[in-house]
N, CA and C atoms as an extended XYZ file, in Angstrom:
237
Properties=species:S:1:pos:R:3:atomname:S:1:resname:S:1:resid:I:1 pbc="F F F"
N       -91.000       -3.421      201.112 N   UNK     1
C       -91.212       -2.059      200.659 CA  UNK     1
C       -91.885       -1.220      201.749 C   UNK     1
N       -92.717       -1.842      202.542 N   UNK     2
C       -93.404       -1.100      203.606 CA  UNK     2
C       -92.412       -0.513      204.597 C   UNK     2
N       -91.332       -1.251      204.877 N   UNK     3
C       -90.346       -0.775      205.847 CA  UNK     3
C       -89.652        0.489      205.354 C   UNK     3
N       -89.287        0.519      204.084 N   UNK     4
C       -88.599        1.714      203.561 CA  UNK     4
C       -89.549        2.906      203.531 C   UNK     4
N       -90.808        2.677      203.219 N   UNK     5
C       -91.778        3.774      203.249 CA  UNK     5
C       -91.920        4.319      204.670 C   UNK     5
N       -92.001        3.398      205.627 N   UNK     6
C       -92.127        3.814      207.024 CA  UNK     6
C       -90.905        4.607      207.471 C   UNK     6
N       -89.711        4.119      207.102 N   UNK     7
C       -88.478        4.829      207.462 CA  UNK     7
C       -88.418        6.204      206.811 C   UNK     7
N       -88.833        6.297      205.552 N   UNK     8
C       -88.844        7.582      204.855 CA  UNK     8
C       -89.818        8.550      205.524 C   UNK     8
N       -90.993        8.059      205.876 N   UNK     9
C       -91.968        8.906      206.577 CA  UNK     9
C       -91.391        9.434      207.891 C   UNK     9
N       -90.711        8.566      208.636 N   UNK    10
C       -90.122        8.987      209.907 CA  UNK    10
C       -89.073       10.078      209.687 C   UNK    10
N       -88.222        9.879      208.682 N   UNK    11
C       -87.192       10.886      208.399 CA  UNK    11
C       -87.822       12.223      208.015 C   UNK    11
N       -88.823       12.158      207.178 N   UNK    12
C       -89.499       13.394      206.744 CA  UNK    12
C       -90.168       14.076      207.939 C   UNK    12
N       -90.826       13.283      208.763 N   UNK    13
C       -91.525       13.845      209.925 CA  UNK    13
C       -90.587       14.475      210.945 C   UNK    13
N       -89.336       14.020      211.001 N   UNK    14
C       -88.420       14.523      212.030 CA  UNK    14
C       -87.490       15.626      211.551 C   UNK    14
N       -87.560       15.994      210.270 N   UNK    15
C       -86.674       17.059      209.798 CA  UNK    15
C       -87.401       18.402      209.765 C   UNK    15
N       -86.629       19.437      210.024 N   UNK    16
C       -87.151       20.800      209.918 CA  UNK    16
C       -86.438       21.566      208.805 C   UNK    16
N       -85.664       20.855      208.019 N   UNK    17
C       -84.893       21.460      206.945 CA  UNK    17
C       -85.786       21.615      205.708 C   UNK    17
N       -86.265       22.840      205.514 N   UNK    18
C       -87.214       23.088      204.432 CA  UNK    18
C       -86.611       22.819      203.057 C   UNK    18
N       -85.341       23.177      202.887 N   UNK    19
C       -84.670       22.946      201.606 CA  UNK    19
C       -84.590       21.442      201.308 C   UNK    19
N       -84.248       20.660      202.310 N   UNK    20
C       -84.197       19.204      202.144 CA  UNK    20
C       -85.564       18.657      201.762 C   UNK    20
N       -86.594       19.120      202.431 N   UNK    21
C       -87.952       18.673      202.112 CA  UNK    21
C       -88.351       19.058      200.686 C   UNK    21
N       -87.967       20.259      200.271 N   UNK    22
C       -88.251       20.679      198.893 CA  UNK    22
C       -87.520       19.782      197.899 C   UNK    22
N       -86.264       19.463      198.202 N   UNK    23
C       -85.485       18.587      197.320 CA  UNK    23
C       -86.114       17.200      197.215 C   UNK    23
N       -86.510       16.647      198.353 N   UNK    24
C       -87.159       15.333      198.353 CA  UNK    24
C       -88.450       15.390      197.544 C   UNK    24
N       -89.217       16.438      197.743 N   UNK    25
C       -90.469       16.600      197.005 CA  UNK    25
C       -90.215       16.648      195.504 C   UNK    25
N       -89.201       17.414      195.093 N   UNK    26
C       -88.893       17.533      193.663 CA  UNK    26
C       -88.452       16.193      193.080 C   UNK    26
N       -87.632       15.461      193.817 N   UNK    27
C       -87.162       14.150      193.343 CA  UNK    27
C       -88.344       13.206      193.168 C   UNK    27
N       -89.168       13.113      194.194 N   UNK    28
C       -90.303       12.193      194.115 CA  UNK    28
C       -91.302       12.619      193.039 C   UNK    28
N       -91.536       13.898      192.912 N   UNK    29
C       -92.467       14.391      191.898 CA  UNK    29
C       -91.961       14.107      190.489 C   UNK    29
N       -90.683       14.348      190.271 N   UNK    30
C       -90.146       14.147      188.924 CA  UNK    30
C       -90.118       12.662      188.566 C   UNK    30
N       -89.854       11.798      189.546 N   UNK    31
C       -89.843       10.352      189.275 CA  UNK    31
C       -91.240        9.829      188.986 C   UNK    31
N       -92.238       10.405      189.610 N   UNK    32
C       -93.607        9.951      189.379 CA  UNK    32
C       -94.028       10.229      187.940 C   UNK    32
N       -93.562       11.331      187.389 N   UNK    33
C       -93.951       11.727      186.035 CA  UNK    33
C       -92.977       11.257      184.963 C   UNK    33
N       -91.944       10.508      185.354 N   UNK    34
C       -90.896       10.084      184.421 CA  UNK    34
C       -91.422        9.033      183.449 C   UNK    34
N       -91.070        9.223      182.187 N   UNK    35
C       -91.394        8.248      181.152 CA  UNK    35
C       -90.094        7.808      180.502 C   UNK    35
N       -89.910        6.506      180.375 N   UNK    36
C       -88.705        5.945      179.781 CA  UNK    36
C       -88.458        6.580      178.409 C   UNK    36
N       -87.241        7.086      178.200 N   UNK    37
C       -86.881        7.672      176.911 CA  UNK    37
C       -87.230        9.139      176.760 C   UNK    37
N       -87.843        9.731      177.778 N   UNK    38
C       -88.282       11.123      177.644 CA  UNK    38
C       -87.100       12.087      177.569 C   UNK    38
N       -86.015       11.778      178.272 N   UNK    39
C       -84.840       12.647      178.207 CA  UNK    39
C       -84.271       12.649      176.790 C   UNK    39
N       -84.089       11.468      176.217 N   UNK    40
C       -83.555       11.358      174.856 CA  UNK    40
C       -84.466       12.093      173.866 C   UNK    40
N       -85.759       11.919      174.003 N   UNK    41
C       -86.722       12.550      173.086 CA  UNK    41
C       -86.684       14.067      173.199 C   UNK    41
N       -86.277       14.585      174.361 N   UNK    42
C       -86.261       16.038      174.556 CA  UNK    42
C       -85.016       16.699      173.956 C   UNK    42
N       -84.015       15.902      173.566 N   UNK    43
C       -82.783       16.462      173.019 CA  UNK    43
C       -82.959       16.879      171.561 C   UNK    43
N       -82.200       17.895      171.164 N   UNK    44
C       -82.185       18.278      169.747 CA  UNK    44
C       -81.356       17.244      168.989 C   UNK    44
N       -81.443       17.261      167.682 N   UNK    45
C       -80.648       16.326      166.878 CA  UNK    45
C       -79.149       16.549      167.112 C   UNK    45
N       -78.732       17.803      167.240 N   UNK    46
C       -77.318       18.103      167.496 CA  UNK    46
C       -76.879       17.519      168.838 C   UNK    46
N       -77.711       17.651      169.852 N   UNK    47
C       -77.382       17.099      171.165 CA  UNK    47
C       -77.300       15.577      171.108 C   UNK    47
N       -78.221       14.960      170.392 N   UNK    48
C       -78.186       13.506      170.239 CA  UNK    48
C       -76.897       13.067      169.551 C   UNK    48
N       -76.492       13.795      168.524 N   UNK    49
C       -75.250       13.453      167.828 CA  UNK    49
C       -74.041       13.609      168.753 C   UNK    49
N       -74.054       14.644      169.578 N   UNK    50
C       -72.964       14.831      170.551 CA  UNK    50
C       -72.896       13.667      171.538 C   UNK    50
N       -74.044       13.219      172.006 N   UNK    51
C       -74.077       12.090      172.941 CA  UNK    51
C       -73.540       10.837      172.267 C   UNK    51
N       -73.972       10.584      171.045 N   UNK    52
C       -73.511        9.394      170.326 CA  UNK    52
C       -72.008        9.460      170.041 C   UNK    52
N       -71.509       10.651      169.714 N   UNK    53
C       -70.073       10.818      169.476 CA  UNK    53
C       -69.295       10.581      170.769 C   UNK    53
N       -69.799       11.078      171.872 N   UNK    54
C       -69.153       10.870      173.166 CA  UNK    54
C       -69.123        9.393      173.522 C   UNK    54
N       -70.213        8.719      173.234 N   UNK    55
C       -70.287        7.290      173.526 CA  UNK    55
C       -69.231        6.511      172.748 C   UNK    55
N       -69.008        6.890      171.495 N   UNK    56
C       -67.990        6.185      170.715 CA  UNK    56
C       -66.582        6.532      171.205 C   UNK    56
N       -66.385        7.758      171.680 N   UNK    57
C       -65.090        8.140      172.249 CA  UNK    57
C       -64.802        7.353      173.521 C   UNK    57
N       -65.814        7.159      174.326 N   UNK    58
C       -65.648        6.424      175.577 CA  UNK    58
C       -65.243        4.981      175.301 C   UNK    58
N       -65.760        4.404      174.247 N   UNK    59
C       -65.457        3.005      173.957 CA  UNK    59
C       -64.047        2.805      173.393 C   UNK    59
N       -63.354        3.893      173.042 N   UNK    60
C       -61.981        3.804      172.524 CA  UNK    60
C       -61.000        3.808      173.693 C   UNK    60
N       -60.661        2.621      174.180 N   UNK    61
C       -59.806        2.510      175.361 CA  UNK    61
C       -58.403        3.067      175.142 C   UNK    61
N       -57.976        3.203      173.894 N   UNK    62
C       -56.638        3.745      173.638 CA  UNK    62
C       -56.541        5.219      174.029 C   UNK    62
N       -57.667        5.894      174.161 N   UNK    63
C       -57.682        7.307      174.536 CA  UNK    63
C       -57.788        7.505      176.048 C   UNK    63
N       -57.947        6.426      176.787 N   UNK    64
C       -58.089        6.528      178.239 CA  UNK    64
C       -56.757        6.861      178.882 C   UNK    64
N       -56.812        7.588      179.995 N   UNK    65
C       -55.620        7.927      180.767 CA  UNK    65
C       -55.708        7.256      182.139 C   UNK    65
N       -54.569        6.839      182.643 N   UNK    66
C       -54.548        6.273      183.983 CA  UNK    66
C       -54.628        7.399      185.005 C   UNK    66
N       -54.958        7.034      186.230 N   UNK    67
C       -55.005        8.020      187.301 CA  UNK    67
C       -53.627        8.637      187.498 C   UNK    67
N       -52.591        7.825      187.372 N   UNK    68
C       -51.230        8.322      187.531 CA  UNK    68
C       -50.898        9.374      186.470 C   UNK    68
N       -51.336        9.133      185.226 N   UNK    69
C       -51.088       10.091      184.142 CA  UNK    69
C       -51.847       11.401      184.401 C   UNK    69
N       -53.056       11.285      184.860 N   UNK    70
C       -53.848       12.484      185.189 CA  UNK    70
C       -53.136       13.286      186.276 C   UNK    70
N       -52.666       12.592      187.316 N   UNK    71
C       -51.958       13.276      188.404 CA  UNK    71
C       -50.702       13.954      187.883 C   UNK    71
N       -49.963       13.258      187.015 N   UNK    72
C       -48.730       13.825      186.478 CA  UNK    72
C       -49.032       15.083      185.668 C   UNK    72
N       -50.047       15.015      184.820 N   UNK    73
C       -50.383       16.169      183.974 CA  UNK    73
C       -50.916       17.347      184.775 C   UNK    73
N       -51.536       17.056      185.890 N   UNK    74
C       -52.166       18.117      186.692 CA  UNK    74
C       -51.430       18.391      187.988 C   UNK    74
N       -50.207       17.935      188.106 N   UNK    75
C       -49.489       18.040      189.380 CA  UNK    75
C       -49.349       19.478      189.874 C   UNK    75
N       -49.204       20.434      188.946 N   UNK    76
C       -49.031       21.828      189.390 CA  UNK    76
C       -50.281       22.341      190.114 C   UNK    76
N       -51.465       21.768      189.822 N   UNK    77
C       -52.696       22.200      190.495 CA  UNK    77
C       -52.989       21.361      191.720 C   UNK    77
N       -52.309       20.232      191.872 N   UNK    78
C       -52.587       19.323      192.983 CA  UNK    78
C       -51.695       19.543      194.195 C   UNK    78
N       -50.842       20.526      194.164 N   UNK    79
C       -49.931       20.773      195.288 CA  UNK    79
C       -50.611       21.398      196.454 C   UNK    79
């Protein structure tokens, strides 16, 4: 773990990209304050139901499309 910290420090020290530094700061800050399940707890009941419905749709393999079918259906936009 010490090696990755050292490498991260070096990368941060050598960049002048303020936006990148802000992004890294936001990522690290949000992960430090993250609590397991907090995203789910923040959803409304309607949002939770939508997620659960989506999950059941995903598990229905009969509704899945192959890449070839997607290409065929969208060929007019893929030219």
